C-alpha positions as CSV (number, residue, x, y, z in Angstrom):
1,M,29.8,2.0,8.3
2,A,29.4,-1.5,10.0
3,V,29.8,-4.7,8.1
4,P,27.9,-7.7,9.3
5,T,30.5,-11.0,9.9
6,P,29.3,-14.8,8.9
7,H,27.9,-16.5,11.4
8,G,30.2,-18.3,13.6
9,V,33.2,-15.7,12.6
10,P,34.1,-13.4,15.7
11,V,33.9,-9.9,15.1
12,H,37.8,-9.8,16.4
13,P,39.4,-13.0,15.0
14,T,42.4,-14.5,16.7
15,V,45.1,-15.0,13.9
16,P,48.2,-15.9,13.9
17,Q,51.3,-13.0,12.6
18,F,51.8,-14.2,8.9
19,P,55.8,-14.4,8.3
20,P,56.5,-10.8,6.7
21,E,57.5,-12.0,3.6
22,L,54.2,-13.3,2.6
23,A,52.5,-10.2,2.3
24,K,55.4,-8.7,0.2
25,V,55.1,-11.8,-1.9
26,L,52.1,-11.9,-2.6
27,R,52.3,-7.6,-3.4
28,A,54.8,-8.3,-6.1
29,D,52.7,-11.0,-7.7
30,L,49.3,-8.8,-7.3
31,T,49.7,-7.3,-11.1
32,A,49.8,-11.4,-12.6
33,V,47.2,-12.5,-9.8
34,A,44.7,-9.3,-11.2
35,D,45.2,-10.8,-14.7
36,E,43.9,-14.1,-13.6
37,V,41.0,-13.1,-11.7
38,E,39.9,-10.7,-14.1
39,E,39.9,-13.2,-16.6
40,E,38.4,-15.4,-14.7
41,V,35.5,-13.5,-14.2
42,R,34.7,-12.6,-17.4
43,R,35.1,-16.2,-18.5
44,Q,32.9,-17.5,-15.6
45,V,30.3,-14.6,-15.6
46,P,28.3,-13.7,-18.8
47,E,27.3,-10.1,-17.5
48,Y,31.0,-9.3,-17.5
49,A,31.8,-11.2,-20.5
50,R,31.2,-7.7,-22.5
51,P,34.7,-6.5,-24.6
52,A,36.9,-5.5,-22.4
53,D,37.5,-1.9,-23.4
54,G,37.0,1.6,-22.2
55,T,35.2,2.7,-19.3
56,Y,34.0,-0.9,-18.5
57,R,37.5,-2.6,-18.5
58,Q,39.0,0.0,-16.0
59,N,36.3,-0.2,-13.9
60,L,36.7,-4.2,-13.7
61,R,40.2,-3.7,-13.4
62,S,40.2,-1.5,-10.8
63,G,37.7,-3.3,-8.5
64,V,39.8,-6.5,-9.1
65,V,43.3,-5.1,-8.2
66,Q,41.6,-2.5,-5.0
67,A,40.2,-6.3,-3.8
68,L,43.1,-8.1,-3.8
69,T,45.0,-4.9,-2.4
70,L,43.1,-4.8,0.8
71,F,43.1,-8.8,1.2
72,V,47.1,-8.1,1.3
73,D,46.9,-5.6,3.6
74,H,45.0,-7.7,5.8
75,I,47.7,-10.4,5.9
76,A,50.2,-7.2,6.6
77,D,48.1,-6.6,9.5
78,P,45.6,-8.6,10.3
79,R,44.3,-6.3,12.9
80,D,42.9,-3.7,10.4
81,D,39.3,-3.2,10.5
82,A,37.0,-3.3,7.5
83,G,36.6,0.2,6.8
84,A,38.6,0.8,4.0
85,I,37.1,-2.7,2.4
86,A,33.3,-1.5,3.0
87,A,33.9,1.6,1.7
88,T,34.9,0.9,-1.8
89,Y,32.7,-2.1,-2.3
90,Y,29.9,-0.2,-0.9
91,E,30.3,2.2,-4.0
92,L,31.2,-0.4,-6.4
93,G,27.8,-1.9,-5.3
94,R,26.1,1.3,-6.2
95,G,28.0,1.8,-9.6
96,E,26.8,-1.8,-10.8
97,A,23.5,-1.1,-9.5
98,L,23.5,2.0,-12.0
99,E,24.7,0.3,-14.7
100,G,21.6,-1.5,-14.6
101,R,23.6,-5.2,-13.8
102,S,22.0,-7.4,-11.3
103,L,22.9,-8.4,-7.9
104,D,23.4,-11.8,-8.7
105,A,25.6,-11.2,-11.3
106,L,28.0,-8.7,-8.6
107,Q,28.1,-11.5,-6.0
108,S,28.6,-14.5,-8.8
109,A,31.6,-12.2,-9.6
110,L,32.7,-11.9,-5.9
111,R,32.7,-15.5,-5.4
112,V,34.5,-16.1,-8.6
113,G,37.0,-13.8,-7.8
114,G,37.9,-15.0,-4.5
115,L,37.8,-18.9,-5.4
116,C,40.3,-17.7,-8.1
117,A,42.9,-15.6,-5.8
118,W,43.1,-17.7,-2.8
119,R,44.1,-21.1,-5.5
120,R,46.4,-18.3,-6.9
121,M,47.6,-17.3,-3.3
122,G,47.3,-20.5,-1.6
123,R,50.0,-22.1,-4.1
124,T,52.3,-19.4,-3.1
125,A,51.7,-19.7,0.2
126,E,52.5,-23.6,0.1
127,E,55.7,-22.6,-2.3
128,L,57.1,-20.5,0.7
129,G,56.9,-23.9,3.1
130,L,54.6,-22.7,5.6
131,D,52.7,-24.7,8.0
132,S,49.1,-25.8,7.7
133,G,47.9,-23.4,10.3
134,V,49.4,-20.8,8.9
135,V,47.7,-21.6,5.4
136,A,44.2,-22.1,6.9
137,A,43.9,-19.3,8.9
138,L,44.7,-17.6,5.7
139,G,42.2,-19.5,4.4
140,E,39.5,-18.0,7.2
141,L,41.1,-14.7,6.3
142,A,39.8,-14.8,2.6
143,F,36.5,-16.2,3.3
144,R,36.2,-13.4,6.2
145,T,37.4,-11.0,3.1
146,V,35.1,-11.9,0.4
147,H,32.0,-11.9,3.0
148,E,33.1,-8.1,3.8
149,V,33.1,-6.7,0.3
150,A,30.0,-8.8,-0.8
151,Q,27.9,-7.2,2.0
152,A,29.2,-3.8,1.5
153,A,28.9,-4.4,-2.4
154,A,24.9,-5.5,-1.4
155,S,24.6,-2.4,1.0
156,G,25.7,0.0,-2.0
157,Y,23.9,-1.7,-4.5
158,A,20.3,-1.8,-2.5
159,E,20.8,2.0,-1.7
160,A,21.5,2.9,-5.3
161,Q,18.5,1.2,-6.3
162,L,16.2,2.7,-3.6
163,R,17.6,6.2,-4.7
164,S,17.0,5.3,-8.5
165,S,13.7,3.8,-8.0
166,D,12.8,7.1,-6.4
167,E,13.9,9.5,-8.9
168,L,12.7,6.9,-11.7
169,E,9.3,7.5,-10.1
170,R,9.9,11.5,-9.9
171,R,10.8,11.5,-13.7
172,R,7.7,9.3,-14.7
173,K,5.4,11.8,-12.6
174,R,6.9,14.7,-14.3
175,L,6.5,13.1,-17.8
176,L,2.9,12.0,-16.8
177,D,2.1,15.8,-16.1
178,L,3.9,17.1,-19.5
179,L,1.7,14.6,-21.4
180,L,-1.7,15.7,-19.7
181,E,-0.8,19.3,-19.4
182,D,-3.2,21.4,-21.4
183,G,-2.0,23.0,-24.6
184,P,0.3,21.3,-27.2
185,V,2.9,18.7,-26.2
186,A,5.9,19.4,-28.3
187,L,6.9,15.4,-29.3
188,E,10.7,16.4,-28.5
189,A,10.2,17.2,-25.1
190,V,8.2,13.7,-24.5
191,Q,10.6,12.0,-25.8
192,D,13.7,13.9,-23.9
193,L,11.7,12.7,-20.5
194,A,10.8,9.6,-21.3
195,H,14.1,8.3,-22.0
196,S,15.7,9.6,-18.7
197,A,12.2,8.1,-17.2
198,R,13.3,4.6,-19.0
199,W,9.6,4.8,-20.7
200,P,9.4,3.8,-24.4
201,V,7.0,6.2,-26.2
202,P,4.1,4.6,-27.5
203,R,2.1,5.6,-30.9
204,T,-1.0,6.2,-29.2
205,V,-2.3,6.1,-25.0
206,A,-5.5,6.4,-23.5
207,V,-6.0,8.0,-20.2
208,V,-8.0,6.0,-17.5
209,A,-10.2,8.4,-15.1
210,L,-10.6,6.2,-11.6
211,A,-13.8,6.4,-9.2
212,A,-13.1,6.8,-5.5
213,A,-11.6,3.5,-4.1
214,P,-14.4,1.2,-2.6
215,D,-11.7,0.6,0.2
216,R,-9.8,3.2,1.5
217,R,-6.7,1.0,1.9
218,E,-6.9,0.4,-1.9
219,E,-7.0,4.1,-2.1
220,D,-3.0,4.6,-2.8
221,R,-2.1,1.4,-4.4
222,P,-0.8,1.6,-7.9
223,L,-2.9,-0.4,-10.6
224,A,-1.1,-3.3,-12.2
225,A,-0.8,-2.3,-15.8
226,A,2.4,-2.8,-17.9
227,G,4.1,0.4,-19.0
228,A,0.9,2.3,-17.5
229,L,1.9,6.0,-15.7
230,V,-0.5,6.6,-12.8
231,D,-1.0,9.5,-10.4
232,M,-3.1,8.0,-7.7
233,G,-2.6,11.7,-5.6
234,S,-4.6,13.2,-8.4
235,R,-8.2,13.8,-8.3
236,P,-9.7,12.1,-10.1
237,P,-6.6,9.4,-9.5
238,R,-5.7,8.6,-13.4
239,M,-3.3,6.3,-15.7
240,L,-2.2,6.4,-19.1
241,V,-1.8,3.2,-20.6
242,P,0.5,3.1,-23.8
243,E,-0.8,1.0,-26.8
244,P,-4.8,0.8,-25.0
245,E,-6.2,-1.6,-28.5
246,G,-3.1,-3.9,-28.2
247,S,-2.8,-6.9,-25.9
248,G,-1.9,-5.6,-22.9
249,G,-4.0,-2.3,-22.9
250,T,-7.5,-1.2,-22.1
251,G,-9.7,-4.0,-23.8
252,G,-8.2,-7.1,-21.9
253,R,-9.7,-8.9,-18.8
254,A,-6.4,-8.5,-17.1
255,F,-6.9,-5.1,-17.1
256,T,-10.6,-5.4,-15.8
257,L,-9.2,-7.2,-12.9
258,A,-6.5,-4.8,-12.2
259,L,-9.4,-2.3,-11.3
260,R,-10.6,-4.6,-8.6
261,G,-14.1,-3.8,-8.7
262,R,-13.3,0.2,-9.1
263,P,-15.5,2.0,-11.8
264,A,-13.2,3.9,-14.3
265,A,-14.1,6.0,-17.3
266,I,-11.6,5.0,-20.1
267,G,-10.7,8.3,-22.6
268,P,-10.3,7.7,-26.0
269,A,-7.3,6.0,-28.2
270,V,-4.8,9.3,-29.3
271,A,-1.4,10.2,-30.8
272,V,0.6,10.1,-27.2
273,T,1.0,14.2,-27.7
274,E,-3.0,14.5,-27.8
275,A,-2.8,12.5,-24.1
276,A,-4.6,16.2,-22.9
277,Q,-7.6,15.2,-24.7
278,S,-8.3,11.6,-24.0
279,L,-8.3,13.2,-20.1
280,R,-10.6,15.6,-21.0
281,L,-13.5,12.9,-22.4
282,A,-12.8,10.6,-19.5
283,T,-13.2,12.9,-16.9
284,R,-16.6,14.0,-18.4
285,A,-17.3,10.7,-18.5
286,L,-16.6,9.7,-15.0
287,G,-18.8,12.5,-13.9
288,L,-21.5,11.4,-16.3
289,M,-21.2,8.0,-14.1
290,G,-21.4,9.8,-10.8
291,R,-24.2,11.4,-11.9
292,G,-26.3,7.9,-13.4
293,V,-26.1,9.5,-16.9
294,L,-23.9,6.9,-18.1
295,P,-23.6,3.0,-16.2
296,R,-22.8,4.0,-12.4
297,Q,-20.3,0.9,-12.3
298,G,-17.7,-1.0,-14.2
299,V,-15.7,0.2,-17.1
300,V,-17.1,3.0,-19.1
301,R,-15.8,3.4,-22.6
302,C,-15.9,6.8,-24.0
303,S,-15.2,5.5,-27.4
304,E,-18.5,4.1,-27.1
305,H,-20.8,7.0,-25.8
306,L,-19.4,9.8,-28.0
307,S,-22.7,11.2,-28.9
308,T,-24.0,11.3,-24.8
309,L,-20.0,12.9,-24.3
310,L,-20.9,15.5,-27.0
311,L,-24.3,16.6,-25.7
312,H,-22.8,17.4,-22.2
313,G,-19.6,18.9,-23.4
314,D,-21.4,22.4,-23.4
315,E,-24.1,21.8,-20.3
316,P,-25.8,25.1,-20.2
317,L,-25.6,25.5,-24.1
318,L,-27.5,22.0,-23.7
319,E,-30.0,23.6,-21.4
320,R,-30.7,26.6,-23.7
321,L,-31.5,24.0,-26.8
322,R,-33.6,22.3,-24.8
323,A,-35.5,24.8,-23.1
324,R,-36.1,26.5,-26.8
325,V,-36.8,23.4,-29.2
326,L,-38.9,21.4,-26.3
327,A,-40.9,24.9,-25.5
328,P,-43.9,23.1,-27.1
329,L,-44.4,20.5,-24.6
330,D,-44.3,22.5,-21.9
331,T,-47.7,23.5,-22.7
332,V,-49.3,19.6,-21.3
333,S,-49.2,18.0,-17.7
334,A,-46.3,16.2,-17.4
335,G,-47.2,13.0,-17.6
336,Q,-48.4,13.7,-21.2
337,R,-45.1,15.4,-21.7
338,D,-43.5,12.1,-20.6
339,R,-45.3,10.1,-23.3
340,L,-45.6,12.6,-26.0
341,A,-41.3,13.1,-26.0
342,E,-40.8,9.6,-25.6
343,T,-43.0,9.1,-28.8
344,L,-41.3,11.9,-31.0
345,L,-37.9,10.2,-30.4
346,A,-38.6,7.3,-31.2
347,W,-40.6,8.5,-34.7
348,L,-37.5,10.6,-35.4
349,L,-34.9,7.8,-34.7
350,S,-37.3,5.3,-36.9
351,G,-37.4,7.3,-39.7
352,S,-41.0,8.5,-39.6
353,N,-42.3,4.8,-39.6
354,V,-45.1,4.1,-37.4
355,P,-45.0,0.3,-37.0
356,D,-41.2,0.8,-35.5
357,V,-42.3,2.9,-33.1
358,A,-45.5,0.9,-31.9
359,V,-42.7,-2.0,-31.9
360,R,-40.0,0.3,-29.9
361,L,-42.5,1.6,-27.4
362,H,-44.5,-1.4,-27.2
363,I,-47.8,0.0,-27.8
364,H,-50.3,0.0,-30.3
365,P,-49.7,1.3,-33.7
366,Q,-52.9,3.5,-33.6
367,T,-51.6,4.8,-29.9
368,V,-48.7,6.1,-32.0
369,R,-51.2,7.7,-34.8
370,Y,-53.0,9.4,-31.9
371,R,-49.5,10.7,-30.1
372,L,-48.1,12.3,-33.3
373,R,-51.4,14.4,-34.1
374,Q,-51.3,15.8,-30.6
375,L,-47.1,16.5,-31.9
376,E,-48.6,17.8,-35.0
377,K,-50.9,20.4,-33.1
378,L,-47.7,21.2,-31.0
379,F,-44.8,21.5,-33.0
380,G,-46.9,22.2,-36.6
381,D,-44.8,22.1,-39.6
382,A,-41.3,22.3,-37.7
383,L,-41.7,18.6,-37.1
384,H,-40.5,18.2,-41.2
385,D,-37.8,20.5,-41.4
386,P,-34.4,18.9,-41.6
387,E,-32.8,21.3,-39.0
388,T,-35.2,21.8,-36.5
389,R,-35.5,17.4,-36.7
390,L,-31.8,17.5,-35.8
391,D,-32.3,20.0,-32.7
392,L,-35.4,17.7,-31.8
393,I,-33.5,14.6,-31.9
394,L,-30.0,16.6,-29.6
395,A,-33.0,18.1,-27.3
396,L,-35.1,15.3,-26.7
397,R,-32.0,12.6,-26.4
398,A,-30.5,14.8,-23.7
399,E,-33.7,15.0,-21.9
400,S,-34.1,10.9,-22.1
401,L,-30.4,10.6,-20.9
402,H,-31.4,13.4,-17.9
403,A,-34.5,11.3,-17.1
404,R,-32.1,8.4,-15.8
405,Q,-30.9,10.4,-13.3
406,S,-34.0,10.9,-11.4
């Protein structure tokens, strides 16, 4: 493994031969130096100040001892390469990333430990009466060693983060697939997979179905939503938002801005194990947006259009209802049919109140009465049957929505 050297330091620096007794004395003092370095790191770096016991204490101690041993080995043979150092601290960096500690904490620990070790070993060198040139060379070697281990640790840290990030994305994709699959979903299975995916299980969720991106370059860019599970590769693209009714959910301005003008349908808030229901309604709403039944642009919230979604839940059945219930209107001209259908729906929705119908349709009450007489001739006593009136409202409402598509 190639490890960069600091600017201005030769790849193969020329250093004097250190007195043989120096490495021997430092190696004999290694345990005491390790104690001092370990204590200094734990004192100065908060992330390493946890109780020193178990595996953590063992790993910290092992890292300190290996660094000091490698430094002393360099003193014994300055021509030794950095391969052993790189391999050791590459793995140390990976381990720190997997433990969830920051790279800053690791680099701080290396600097603090290196300085502490140099102070202790420098005093030993002075006690041996070494001349200033040798002490300076020893300091340069210490600097180079700290730099090498820091570079190797940073490389290991970056590699572990990359792999961890990729694995985390895979786990979250599996979690999203589990939540959105048809059929019952066990909460225990969700909790287990959510734990491995580092995703706090919310009380409620909502699924957002997204229209095609207006700009192809935006197609695969994940949307900014805290804690959301996103699958931009599905058709339609979808995202699952935790606690949608909270401050960071789908109701805020930040969420709308994150869509960047992209039409979207937001399914109703449901329990986390019922996310597939929210997806079904969001997908249905997105399809109705594309047909013009629901607004084509902006964000459509399913909770505000439940009757429309219900009507279009089984379109072949809805078409049968329209054909049967509205058959009497097929006997008049197309223009007359539209006027009579509009008047009949307004009359049914207004509680048979003629003045209200007139206001709603912006026509004279006498015109309303004229049309109602025509409707009485077409439908007869069925207009006053409660079940027939309900069927008429559903059929006429569906026809009104259908007219929007024309």
